[in-house]
C-alpha positions in Angstrom: -6.9 -70.4 76.2 -9.1 -72.7 73.4 -10.9 -74.6 75.7 -12.0 -71.1 77.8 -13.0 -69.7 74.7 -15.0 -73.2 73.3 -16.7 -72.8 76.8 -17.4 -68.9 76.3 -18.8 -69.6 72.8 -21.0 -72.7 73.3 -24.2 -70.6 74.1 -23.9 -68.6 70.4 -22.8 -71.8 68.5 -25.7 -73.7 69.8 -28.6 -71.0 69.6 -27.3 -69.3 66.0 -26.8 -72.8 64.6 -29.8 -73.9 65.3 -32.3 -70.7 65.5 -33.6 -71.5 61.8 -34.9 -75.0 62.9 -38.0 -73.5 64.7 -37.8 -70.3 62.6 -40.8 -68.6 60.4 -38.6 -68.8 57.7 -38.4 -72.7 57.7 -42.3 -72.8 58.4 -42.6 -70.9 55.1 -40.4 -73.1 53.1 -42.2 -76.0 54.7 -45.6 -74.7 53.4 -43.8 -74.3 50.1 -42.8 -77.6 49.5 -45.8 -79.5 51.0 -44.9 -80.7 54.0 -46.4 -80.5 57.5 -45.6 -78.8 60.4 -41.8 -79.5 61.6 -41.7 -82.2 58.9 -38.7 -80.3 57.0 -36.5 -80.3 60.2 -36.5 -84.1 60.4 -36.8 -84.9 56.6 -34.1 -81.8 56.0 -31.3 -82.3 58.2 -31.4 -86.0 58.1 -31.4 -85.8 54.0 -27.8 -85.3 53.9 -27.8 -89.1 54.8 -30.3 -90.1 51.8 -33.1 -91.6 53.4 -32.8 -92.6 56.4 -35.4 -95.1 58.3 -37.0 -93.1 61.5 -35.4 -95.4 63.9 -31.9 -94.2 62.4 -33.0 -90.7 62.6 -34.4 -90.9 66.0 -31.0 -92.3 67.3 -28.9 -89.4 65.6 -31.1 -86.9 66.6 -31.2 -88.4 70.1 -33.3 -86.2 71.9 -37.2 -86.8 70.4 -39.0 -89.7 71.4 -39.0 -92.6 68.8 -43.0 -92.4 67.9 -42.8 -88.7 66.8 -40.1 -89.5 64.1 -42.4 -92.4 63.0 -45.2 -90.0 62.4 -43.4 -87.2 60.9 -40.6 -88.8 58.7 -42.2 -91.3 56.5 -44.9 -89.1 54.8 -42.0 -86.1 54.1 -39.8 -88.5 52.7 -42.6 -89.5 50.1 -42.8 -86.0 49.2 -39.3 -84.7 49.3 -36.2 -86.9 47.9 -33.1 -86.2 49.8 -31.6 -83.9 47.5 -35.0 -81.7 46.9 -35.1 -82.2 51.2 -31.7 -80.6 51.9 -32.1 -77.9 49.3 -35.5 -77.0 51.2 -33.6 -77.0 54.3 -30.9 -74.8 53.4 -33.2 -72.4 51.5 -34.9 -71.8 55.0 -31.5 -71.6 56.5 -30.5 -68.8 54.1 -33.8 -66.8 54.4 -32.9 -66.8 57.9 -29.4 -66.2 58.0 -30.3 -63.1 55.5 -33.0 -61.9 57.9 -31.0 -62.2 61.1 -27.2 -62.0 60.1 -24.7 -59.6 58.5 -21.4 -59.8 57.0 -18.5 -59.9 59.8 -15.2 -61.8 60.4 -17.5 -65.1 60.6 -17.7 -65.3 56.8 -13.9 -66.2 57.0 -13.5 -67.8 60.4 -16.1 -70.5 60.2 -15.0 -72.4 56.7 -11.7 -72.5 58.2 -13.4 -74.2 61.4 -15.4 -76.5 59.4 -12.5 -77.6 57.0 -10.4 -78.5 59.8 -12.9 -80.5 61.7 -12.4 -84.2 61.9 -15.8 -85.5 60.5 -14.9 -89.0 61.3 -17.6 -91.0 63.4 -19.9 -87.7 63.4 -22.6 -88.7 61.1 -24.7 -85.6 60.3 -21.7 -83.4 60.5 -19.8 -85.5 57.9 -23.1 -85.6 55.6 -23.4 -81.7 56.0 -19.8 -80.9 55.7 -20.2 -82.2 51.9 -23.0 -79.8 51.2 -21.3 -77.2 48.9 -21.3 -73.5 50.9 -24.0 -70.7 49.5 -22.2 -67.8 47.7 -24.1 -65.2 49.6 -21.6 -63.6 52.3 -24.5 -63.7 54.8 -25.8 -66.8 54.1 -22.6 -68.5 54.1 -22.2 -67.5 57.9 -25.6 -68.9 58.8 -24.3 -72.3 56.8 -21.1 -72.3 58.9 -22.8 -71.7 62.5 -25.2 -74.7 61.6 -22.5 -76.6 60.6 -20.3 -75.8 63.7 -22.8 -76.6 65.9 -23.7 -80.0 64.2 -19.7 -80.9 64.7 -20.3 -79.7 68.5 -23.3 -81.7 68.8 -22.1 -85.0 67.3 -18.9 -84.7 69.6 -21.0 -83.9 72.7 -23.3 -86.9 71.6 -19.7 -88.9 71.9 -19.0 -87.4 75.1 -21.9 -88.5 76.7 -21.8 -91.8 75.6 -18.3 -92.0 76.9 -19.1 -90.9 80.1 -22.5 -93.4 80.2 -25.0 -91.1 79.5 -27.6 -91.1 77.2 -29.0 -87.8 75.6 -32.5 -87.7 77.3 -30.5 -88.4 80.8 -28.2 -85.4 79.9 -31.2 -83.3 79.3 -32.7 -84.1 82.5 -29.5 -83.3 84.4 -28.7 -80.1 82.6 -29.9 -77.0 84.4 -31.1 -75.2 80.9 -33.1 -78.4 80.1 -34.7 -80.6 82.3 -38.6 -81.5 82.3 -39.8 -78.3 80.4 -37.2 -79.2 77.3 -38.7 -82.6 77.3 -42.2 -81.6 76.9 -41.2 -79.4 74.0 -39.4 -82.1 72.2 -42.6 -84.2 72.2 -42.4 -85.9 75.2 -45.4 -86.9 77.2 -45.9 -85.5 80.5 -46.0 -89.3 81.6 -42.8 -90.2 79.8 -40.9 -87.5 80.8 -41.7 -87.9 84.4 -40.5 -91.5 84.2 -37.3 -90.6 82.7 -36.7 -87.9 85.1 -37.4 -90.3 88.1 -35.2 -93.1 86.3 -32.3 -90.5 85.7 -32.2 -89.1 89.3 -31.5 -92.3 90.9 -28.3 -92.1 89.3 -26.3 -90.3 92.2 -23.5 -89.3 89.8 -25.9 -87.9 87.2 -24.7 -84.4 87.3 -21.2 -85.1 87.6 -21.1 -87.2 84.8 -23.0 -84.9 82.8 -20.5 -82.2 83.6 -17.4 -84.4 82.6 -19.0 -84.8 79.1 -19.3 -80.9 79.0 -15.7 -81.0 80.0 -14.6 -83.2 77.2 -16.7 -81.4 74.5 -14.9 -78.2 75.1 -11.5 -80.0 75.2 -12.2 -81.5 71.8 -13.7 -77.7 70.8 -10.8 -76.2 72.0 -8.4 -78.5 70.0 -10.4 -77.2 67.0 -10.0 -73.8 67.6 -6.1 -74.1 67.6 -6.1 -73.6 63.8 -6.7 -70.0 63.9 -4.2 -67.8 65.9 -5.3 -65.9 69.3 -6.0 -62.8 67.2 -8.4 -64.5 65.0 -9.8 -66.6 68.0 -10.2 -63.1 69.9 -12.3 -61.7 66.2 -14.4 -65.2 66.5 -15.7 -64.2 70.0 -16.4 -60.8 69.3 -18.3 -62.0 66.3 -20.3 -64.3 68.2 -21.2 -62.0 71.0 -22.1 -59.7 68.3 -24.9 -61.7 67.1 -26.9 -60.8 70.4 -26.5 -57.2 69.9 -27.9 -57.3 66.6 -31.4 -58.9 68.0 
């Protein structure tokens, strides 16, 4: 069933669609264009929407406390215009892709999924969907993984709101998230503990998160229906192979 496949491939889509965001390749490009540490992630990822304010970017990205975006984004925006920021961000993605990926069936399957995905209401995915794909076949796979991750992320954020959860609350409830993830995304220990205490007072916290995950998998399953059963099998195999290539 497509929804079961969506659930199975979720870890690979999340991991390999976003691995470049904290990679040495991104840090390398960051230095080349004159940005501070992690600034290219905030500026480059959001620059497909032009020059959004820190408050807008904080809402779009969801997980980071507002203060970190206030500190990092404005000076990065002064250094890099939106077109240059998108180019730098994708250059980091393509360098990472060529270092960690190889040609596979994903080069054909990912563009078809991205083309079929409805971008309405999904601001970041809508912006990135308009960016030209690279010519290099391996870079195209990295580009497609990033786009599919942006699509799933946008759908998941919508599902969280539908069940009445904020993104940080969902992180608290997520067995793979919790306090450690909050601290990795610039939350102070005090702010993280306050958020966790507030979220844990909701008796249905975990149930709401599970419902949001189910809704996300259902929508992803619908997208996977544009592929034949054989193509979905090839997608699963190719994504599983990414882990064996590490």
